[in-house]
C-alpha positions, 0 to 999 in steps of 0.5 A: 164890144159885145162878144157873141158866143154860140154853142154847137151841140151834137153827139159828134159820133164821130165828127164828120167833114160836115161838122167841121165845115160848120165849125170853121164857118161859125168860127168866122161869124162868132166871137166864140164857138163852143162845140158841145159833145152831148150824150144822146140817150136815144143812140148807142155810142160808137165812141165814148164822150171822152174820145169824141172830145179828144177828136174834136180838140185835135181837129180844132188845134190842128186847124188853129181855130183859136176862138173854138172850144170843146166842152161836154155835157151830160144833161139838158142843153137848156141847163148848160145854156142857163149855167153858162149864160149863153142863148145862142145855139148853132145847128146844121140843116141838111135836109127837110127831115132835119127840119122836122126834128129841129122844129120840135127841138127849138120849140121845146127849148124855147118853152124851157128857156125862152131866151134860146135863139137858134142859128141854122147853117147848111153845110157845103153842098159836098157834105149835105148828105153826110151823117155820122150814122152813115159814117158808122155804117160804112165803118161797120162794113170795113168801108173807106171813110177817108173822104167823109171824116177829118184825118184825126178821126180816121186814126181813132177809127183805125185804132178802134177797128 
């Protein structure tokens, strides 16, 4: 059997219920899902990469997602793909604005690594509006984010603030 591995890259700062929705759904479609925490040099991180990895590992462990793994990478996604000999990338699409950004990314990644294939999933309608940026803004104003993030993430937020 030909195993299909997909990489789900993102900053996951912090992981949201929208991210979790895509991870769970991808775990049912693909043989192996690697949730890849990457450094986004355009954003000031709320949590360190190690904290984000720890949160995601707890989320995955607590949901017994045996074919989902967490890794981290500081560099270009295409270099990680080449290194691991993987060509599938999972991305979430929430709105038309996401499509504009994703369109640029897919063309650029394919130019650098022609074997790249992107699979897009839309989150469940309950999470289509949700972003990590929105969660961070609510936290900064001491709002309740319990409806937007997995319970494991709430503990990290409470410890930080």
